[in-house]
C-alpha positions, 0 to 999 in steps of 0.5 A: 512542454509535454511530459515524457510518456510513461509506459502502459500495458500493451493492448490485449493485456490481462492484469491479475491483481492479488490483494485487490481490496487493499489500498494498493490493489484497489488503486491499481484496479481503479487506475485501469478500470474502464480501459478498452485495451486492458482486462483486469482480474481483481482477486481477493478473499472478499473482492470489492464490487465494481461496475467497470466492464473490463474488471472481473472480480474473483474470490481467492483465498491463498490459504486455500487456493484449491477452494476457489473457482477462479482458475478459468478467469486466470487463463488469459493473465499476462501480468501478475501484481502481488500486493497481498499482505497478512498481519501478525503481532511482531516483525518476526511473526509476519515472516512465515505467513507472508512468505507462504502466501506468496509461494501459494500465489506463484503456485496459482500462477504456474497452474492457471496462468499459461500466458503469464509474462511479468510479475510485480512484487510490492515491498517497502522500506523495511527491506532497508531495516527502517523498522529496526532503527536508524538506517543509511539514508537516502536508501538505495536499491543497491544497499545490502540486506539487513542481517535479520530475516524479512519476508520481503527477502523470502518473497524476492528469492522465491520470485527470482527462482520461479521466474528463472524456471518459468521464463517470466520477467519481474520487478519489485517496487518499494513504496512507503506508507501508501496513502489511499481511500481503501475501506479494508486496508488497515495499513493506510495512513490516510485512514489512520489520520482520519479516524484519529481525528474523528475520535479527537473531535468526538472527545472535544480534543485538538488534533494532537500528534500521537507519537514522540517529539522526535518523530514529529520533527524527523524527515519522513516520506509517503507514497500516493496510491494513485502514483504507485498504481502508475508505477506498477503499470510502468514496471510491467510494461517498460523493458528497463524495469525488468529484473530490477528493484525500484524505490517508489515514493512521492519524490519529496520529504516532509516533517510532521510538524509542518504538515500537522496544521494542514491535516488538522484544518481539513479535519476541522480541528485545531493542531496540537503538539506531540502527546506520546501515546500508544494507540494500540493500548488507548484504542483497544476498546474503542470499537463501541465508540466508533460504532456510535460515531458510524450511526451518528454520522450515517457512515458506511458500517465498517468495523474499526479494526478493518479501517485502521491498524493501531500497531501500524499507526504506532510504528509510523508515529514513533519512528524517530529517525529519518526515513528517506528513499532515493528515487533516482533509479526509477527516474533514470529508467523512465518513471518520472511521475511525482506527487506533493505529499501534503496535497496528497494527504489533504486530498485523501482525507477529504476523499475519505470524508466525502465517501462517508467512510469517516466523519 
């Protein structure tokens, strides 16, 4: 039996991916690369080079968009995908810069994208308060906002207001811990696991779980970057997605305890039980050790801080409460893709090693 088709961008579309060098934006660019029917404009402060004939890379710094000469490349844009993010120490400190950058992106769209029809905004489980402690699970898109401010809400409010005034349609997608092969996306679970494994191997240690016993046994979820790229295209193409918010995950759940042996095996290590650790502290001075590993194994010369965010790792590995999103809404609206989280993690770890990003 053939699987139902998932909507694709109409022929002649031009898709602007802002944040194209990250794990989400990069996956979208790879997903669309080589198509004859779609043009891609990959925008980032430091865009990744590409040989795909339908992809144009443009430098764009939303802190100073007037300094970019990307305007001419944007005039044909019909679909905007916003997957940029700026990190800051602490949840509250992330609000202002991320809200401001998104407003700048909307300004760029108004100024340079007269043909724009649809905007896709990437959010996540923090919209439900997953970062604040236990929350109602499975989380549904109709759940109320948390009392605490979050830039997801600021961005969503800015988008709905601007879309109403400009006649754009929009969709917001909520993945969780996206897994992919990006080189300069520190909020990437695959890279965190691979680099942690590299240090364990170099130090002669087994692959210990660097978090709490509660996190080792709680119910968790993830989103494959490739699956998310499919969802982004569907969101910008299917009329049922317009004006809606959708949870997008692999569609299954797991416990780290059950995945840990498979992760250790692909990294050539023995699995070990939790060893509660704050990687932000223990890895604070690990840059020089990483540089030695890069030279020893002939890896790409990526700095450690561009590969992994240890605060992000600590957040993931110390989440001692269930993180579960209901995905029935996207399925009812026509997005039926899914992925096996264990297979995704293992495949992405193997990919990072084959690309010589990690040893």
